[in-house]
Phi, psi and omega in degrees: 000138182292134178280141174273125180272120181301141176273128181303136178289142178290138178263109181229157179295134179073031182298156181294156176289165184301324184290337182245007184288155176294158178304150183291343177220154177265124179296149180299137182282129177275186180292136180262131178251133174237142187223116183249123172214156175278179165295133184244127173244121188226136172146157179297129181094358185283357172302333178295345181275356192294321179296315178296324179296314180297316179297321185295330179269004176097007181279134176238335179220073183282152163278124179263109182264125176214193178218167185303323181294318179292322176299315181296328179288344175094005186286326176294318178299324178288330185276323190297328175300328179289336172282314182299322182300333181253021176059035174268118183265103188263153176238117186278135171229124182220017183270068180219164181237166173303151185058072189307137186263157181302320181288332175292321176299315181298317179295319179295321179296318179297321176294322178302314181293313183298328183271356180065036182287158181229006181198167177241131173232119178250129172238101184166194179275196185299326181295316178298316183292318179296319179296319178299318178297320180296320177297320178300319178300312183293325182293333179263342189232344179073190177078205180248145187301327182287350173296340188255013176302135183113201185246132175055043177271341180263106188267342183269155178300151179239163181296160178293152184227134173237129185240134179236098183286143177245005176233156183256071181184324192289323182072003183294338181292345178238004189263166177259028182227152163220155183235128182233137179279123172277106188286339178282317182270355186052058193214138174267120180265127177266127181241126184222163177157151184299334179296338183275357173292119181302157177288317181221135172248125179246109182249111176249108184302337180299331182294343180281347188289345181264004174287144174290160175304321180296312179294323176301315180295314182298312183289326178294321177286334170299314177299321178296319178294324174301312185294314182292315182294322179291328181294326182257002183297153175297337183260008182291140174229184187295330179291310180293321185296318179299318178292320181296316180297317179297323179295316179301313180300317181294322181292316178302321182285318194254337186296312180302323180292318181296324177290319182289319184228095184302336185261012174282101186291333177296315179293319180296319178294321178297319179289323176298319179294316181295320177298318178297314180297315179295323178296316178294327178291310188284334179293339178257321181271345184067191191232215184201209190291331178304310181289322181299321180282317181300322178303319186284321176294317179294322179293325181282325189242000178056046180262157181301130185295314181296324177297315179296318178299319181298318181290321185280329191307310182298327182286324174291319177302315181295321176299312181293324184291343177299330181239342185228047183300327182299334180294340186260003181294311178292326176299317179301314179300318180294330179282354179098009178281134175283090189271349181299131179086353178270144171287165188300319182295319180291319178298319179296317180295322177294323177297316180297317179297324178293320177296317179298321179297316179297316181297316178299320181296337179265009175059042175278139176308145187278344183206164181297329181296334182286345182245019171091012178281134180260126181297341177295342181269002185298326179297319177297313180298320182295316180295317183287326182298327181289348176267351183288140183300330186281348182292334185293333184255009171299138185297334179245133177305142185235128173249177181299320179298324179294317179298316178299318180298318179294317179297319178297316180297327183272359187283000000 
């Protein structure tokens, strides 16, 4: 064992006595863990807490960001009386599409200014929440949203944010990231920073009951990709790993039931919990190549994010397991694989097969070609994926040839 060499004590006038002196050597500093999450309100019926949440963060005139589907489902109508009861004067914005676009962010920001809003409240899926975060960035920092691509580019304070997710998968309600489509470059820009962690996340599992089976499957597999990628990430620590493992277990148990029976509240609550756990894990441990590649395909073709993650995930897992199979042993156990006595490579392959089995059971397309992806675009996806913030924490280094190889395998 290597010996620690004592560091000579500094000789200064009036030095401390021996009994109160600092140690003669400084122990080596270990890895530092930091964990960012908002205030979390969770449970059936907690939509009633939304007015108090907005008031508590100082909001009196929030922009309420939602989308046509959530409006049609009635959740905004259910929420607004709880705002009105506390004299919160809200301004509704719902002119957005899946995979929020840069011009949609700009239009929403202009409405925010014109209406004199002072906070952001999102009731919706990941697109609504990401757009609300983007508006918050511009309201505090100005400019164009794509100016802030990367990490910690927005230095000024932003308005308070309260997020109410209506899907069981994105995790954006607790994360420090938002993703905006650059429509000129056909590219998804990832924007991150601790300021983007919402002040309060309100998760009412009842809101998930109006999702279609298809959307339930896509968002649930998005949550699974969050959990698996954060668990094997280079930035994973004990806090994130525990949440990621719990999320994987919950998704395996509850996702098939939630797809089969949308009104099974036990399954919906289980998926809401798993989405929350996976979101808290990935916002701290970050993600990997599955998301880095999916962002670029989705940005170019405006395809559902969770669907792309589902198709790519087993192939990225197999790529990573060639050099980091040990990272997937605990993942295998969480997926229900009897991993005791298996070597790491076999456990990793069993984990991948279990994920593939789950995906097939949810009737997800088997390859990128089935959803309109052209293999001629693989060079574009490969170049753009290496610019994505999440590529840095993939357990195995990834080059352009590797991205092309993964896309070919997933085709």
